[in-house]
Wavefront OBJ file of the C-alpha trace (Angstrom):
o trace
v 22.770 -55.302 7.823
v 22.861 -57.784 10.848
v 23.015 -54.876 13.142
v 20.170 -53.330 11.296
v 17.809 -56.877 11.446
v 18.952 -57.121 14.919
v 17.244 -53.551 15.485
v 14.228 -54.339 13.716
v 13.461 -57.174 15.524
v 13.122 -55.676 18.754
v 9.777 -54.066 19.673
v 11.720 -50.712 20.851
v 13.526 -50.576 17.500
v 10.393 -51.014 15.677
v 8.817 -48.293 17.580
v 11.648 -46.087 17.289
v 11.093 -46.473 13.363
v 7.682 -45.767 13.277
v 8.058 -42.935 15.546
v 10.740 -41.148 13.439
v 8.247 -41.799 10.517
v 5.757 -40.239 12.374
v 7.431 -36.858 13.427
v 9.275 -36.610 10.092
v 5.644 -36.384 8.338
v 4.534 -33.863 11.045
v 7.462 -31.885 10.183
v 7.358 -31.902 6.451
v 3.674 -31.355 6.669
v 4.385 -27.952 8.489
v 6.749 -27.160 5.865
v 4.775 -27.780 2.820
v 1.112 -26.659 3.770
v 2.051 -22.818 3.274
v 3.127 -23.694 -0.244
v 0.521 -23.745 -3.278
v 0.263 -26.729 -5.144
v 1.186 -29.398 -2.645
v -2.268 -29.987 -0.919
v -2.230 -33.992 -2.098
v 1.153 -34.409 -0.950
v -0.072 -32.874 2.400
v -2.962 -34.975 2.516
v -0.886 -38.248 1.884
v 1.885 -37.216 4.658
v -1.220 -36.482 6.918
v -2.801 -40.058 6.349
v 0.722 -41.828 6.700
v 1.197 -39.686 9.781
v -2.322 -41.138 11.282
v -1.576 -44.429 10.216
v 2.005 -44.738 11.843
v 0.570 -43.092 15.003
v -2.321 -45.924 15.193
v 0.414 -48.580 14.391
v 2.732 -47.278 17.202
v -0.153 -47.844 19.582
v 0.196 -51.753 19.190
v 4.040 -51.492 20.107
v 3.458 -49.614 23.246
v 0.725 -52.107 24.959
v 3.551 -53.725 26.846
v 5.425 -50.870 28.039
v 3.567 -50.685 31.403
v 5.717 -54.183 32.098
v 8.813 -52.515 30.986
v 8.192 -49.162 33.144
v 7.456 -51.504 36.249
v 10.800 -53.250 36.005
v 12.440 -50.044 35.190
v 11.129 -48.734 38.500
v 12.266 -51.735 40.439
v 15.857 -51.324 38.879
v 16.024 -47.523 39.416
v 15.203 -48.256 43.520
v 18.743 -49.922 43.792
v 20.665 -47.019 42.590
v 23.618 -45.975 44.776
v 23.450 -42.380 43.877
v 20.712 -40.376 45.982
v 19.880 -37.915 43.034
v 19.531 -40.485 40.132
v 17.606 -43.031 42.582
v 15.149 -40.243 43.459
v 14.560 -38.778 40.017
v 14.507 -41.954 38.011
v 12.194 -43.669 40.496
v 9.606 -40.899 40.481
v 9.822 -40.589 36.770
v 9.495 -44.066 36.029
v 6.351 -44.637 38.128
v 5.023 -41.650 36.199
v 5.830 -43.264 33.188
v 4.060 -46.429 34.138
v 0.818 -43.810 35.004
v 1.190 -42.643 31.444
v 1.153 -46.027 29.710
v -1.903 -46.910 31.570
v -3.888 -43.795 30.628
v -2.096 -44.407 26.930
v -3.566 -47.987 26.874
v -6.798 -46.715 28.281
v -7.026 -44.132 25.306
v -6.212 -47.355 22.839
v -9.018 -49.174 24.107
v -11.567 -46.410 23.323
v -10.006 -45.335 20.051
v -10.452 -49.264 18.714
v -14.268 -49.124 20.300
v -14.106 -51.842 23.206
v -15.137 -48.993 25.630
v -16.976 -45.923 24.323
v -17.528 -44.328 27.762
v -14.314 -43.472 28.351
v -13.798 -39.352 28.780
v -11.070 -38.912 25.863
v -10.048 -35.454 26.770
v -9.569 -36.022 30.569
v -7.545 -39.136 29.923
v -5.230 -37.341 27.441
v -4.719 -34.585 29.786
v -3.569 -37.192 32.373
v -1.540 -39.057 29.792
v 0.130 -35.677 28.814
v 0.602 -34.589 32.623
v 2.437 -37.679 33.867
v 4.521 -37.823 30.653
v 5.622 -34.180 31.120
v 6.579 -35.084 34.817
v 8.256 -38.150 33.944
v 10.530 -36.346 31.357
v 10.926 -33.150 33.671
v 12.569 -35.611 36.181
v 14.671 -37.463 33.570
v 15.896 -33.894 32.454
v 16.625 -33.183 36.213
v 18.692 -36.280 36.416
v 20.569 -35.440 33.003
v 21.348 -31.745 34.469
v 22.822 -33.610 37.930
v 24.782 -35.876 35.592
v 26.098 -32.909 33.397
v 27.104 -31.030 36.561
v 29.089 -33.917 37.620
v 30.705 -34.228 34.116
v 31.505 -30.783 34.001
v 32.968 -30.603 37.712
v 35.348 -33.584 36.377
v 36.380 -31.794 33.213
v 37.066 -28.816 34.899
v 39.335 -30.837 37.323
v 41.216 -32.069 34.293
v 41.417 -28.694 32.768
v 42.733 -27.329 35.773
v 45.690 -29.547 36.082
v 46.680 -28.859 32.368
v 46.910 -25.339 32.919
v 50.549 -24.378 33.742
v 50.318 -20.784 35.167
v 47.453 -17.932 35.004
v 49.907 -15.705 32.859
v 49.618 -18.536 29.538
v 46.022 -18.627 29.988
v 45.552 -14.830 29.238
v 47.896 -15.039 26.354
v 46.318 -14.180 23.018
v 42.994 -13.244 24.645
v 41.631 -9.589 24.301
v 40.148 -7.910 27.316
v 36.333 -8.972 27.583
v 33.488 -8.545 29.793
v 33.311 -10.733 32.576
v 30.229 -12.126 32.022
v 31.037 -12.698 28.364
v 34.135 -14.292 29.436
v 32.122 -16.452 32.044
v 29.563 -17.713 29.346
v 32.284 -18.488 26.931
v 34.000 -20.793 29.454
v 30.644 -22.147 30.733
v 29.633 -23.118 27.231
v 33.255 -24.569 26.450
v 33.224 -26.590 29.489
v 29.541 -28.074 28.788
v 30.658 -28.722 25.348
v 33.546 -30.686 26.417
v 31.684 -32.180 29.232
v 29.108 -33.619 26.633
v 31.589 -34.584 24.269
v 33.490 -36.677 26.341
v 30.157 -38.546 27.711
v 27.921 -39.383 24.473
v 25.042 -41.192 26.421
v 24.843 -38.402 28.660
v 24.119 -36.196 25.370
v 21.975 -38.658 23.679
v 20.058 -39.010 26.773
v 19.510 -35.381 27.557
v 18.769 -34.388 23.336
v 16.121 -37.379 23.609
v 14.385 -35.952 26.856
v 14.498 -32.310 25.532
v 12.803 -33.378 22.322
v 10.066 -35.362 23.918
v 9.105 -32.828 26.228
v 8.066 -30.285 23.537
v 5.049 -32.522 23.315
v 3.365 -32.441 26.740
v 4.349 -28.642 27.206
v 2.193 -27.996 24.214
v -0.594 -30.287 25.188
v -0.978 -28.906 28.830
v -0.565 -25.461 27.532
v 2.542 -24.587 29.557
v 4.633 -23.494 26.289
v 2.571 -23.514 22.951
v 4.639 -24.903 19.835
v 3.590 -25.199 16.189
v 3.741 -28.555 14.527
v 6.979 -28.087 12.704
v 8.812 -27.305 16.245
v 7.151 -30.390 17.661
v 8.027 -32.509 14.569
v 11.683 -31.449 14.780
v 11.925 -32.315 18.593
v 10.454 -35.676 17.928
v 12.567 -36.452 15.042
v 15.667 -35.481 17.036
v 14.483 -37.451 19.862
v 13.409 -40.480 17.645
v 17.107 -40.674 16.100
v 18.744 -40.520 19.638
v 16.441 -43.370 20.910
v 17.482 -45.037 17.272
v 21.001 -45.027 18.243
v 20.319 -45.878 21.773
v 18.739 -48.983 20.960
v 21.034 -49.864 18.171
v 23.641 -49.362 20.310
v 23.137 -50.271 23.751
v 26.522 -49.377 25.187
v 25.333 -45.737 24.278
v 22.474 -45.816 26.822
v 22.998 -43.487 29.923
v 24.161 -45.880 32.938
v 22.441 -45.741 36.430
v 25.218 -45.723 39.171
l 1 2 3 4 5 6 7 8 9 10 11 12 13 14 15 16 17 18 19 20 21 22 23 24 25 26 27 28 29 30 31 32 33 34 35 36 37 38 39 40 41 42 43 44 45 46 47 48 49 50 51 52 53 54 55 56 57 58 59 60 61 62 63 64 65 66 67 68 69 70 71 72 73 74 75 76 77 78 79 80 81 82 83 84 85 86 87 88 89 90 91 92 93 94 95 96 97 98 99 100 101 102 103 104 105 106 107 108 109 110 111 112 113 114 115 116 117 118 119 120 121 122 123 124 125 126 127 128 129 130 131 132 133 134 135 136 137 138 139 140 141 142 143 144 145 146 147 148 149 150 151 152 153 154 155 156 157 158 159 160 161 162 163 164 165 166 167 168 169 170 171 172 173 174 175 176 177 178 179 180 181 182 183 184 185 186 187 188 189 190 191 192 193 194 195 196 197 198 199 200 201 202 203 204 205 206 207 208 209 210 211 212 213 214 215 216 217 218 219 220 221 222 223 224 225 226 227 228 229 230 231 232 233 234 235 236 237 238 239 240 241 242 243 244 245 246 247
């Protein structure tokens, strides 16, 4: 209970809970829309989703400052690839939050002359760039983990002959794929923060991909991705040790 209280007292924690609710509503609405007699439930879910989305904008108003601070921290990363990817990712995130704030200003009626569609496209574009760079960093970290796990596995192997016992003759490509997937599974299992960060970024990127027309998805897919990303984000905020560290 104390951990939950500390979590909800954080702005990021409240935003993650609101976000999970928003995408759960989107997913449920998509699943219930084709069914007869569910019109009232769908309408309530749509209203709740809209209300939660509006409420989340209040939590995001200060995110520009956090993104600037994250940019300053990522510049000092010792490894070149994470430093490059995270710095550019955070710069794009700063621009995204600026665009998001301008859209919020228009939505509350403080400035009616703002071109909503243009700023939405800019926000989606910079959000996409930010997530894409974060995923490149994740892939780099995964490759390092896979290299370490492969080295450990190679040490444990006693002889090539023992490695072949109990295995049927298989196609080389299939065998390679199985070995790759096993290595990937073991690498992510050994590094939960990397798994959470990858899941979070993969779930998030579906929305800007759809918004920009790069890869169209239905609301069910976007809702599921957003929910998975939100759950990963909740775990990271609730347990800071699960946040992927920058070296």
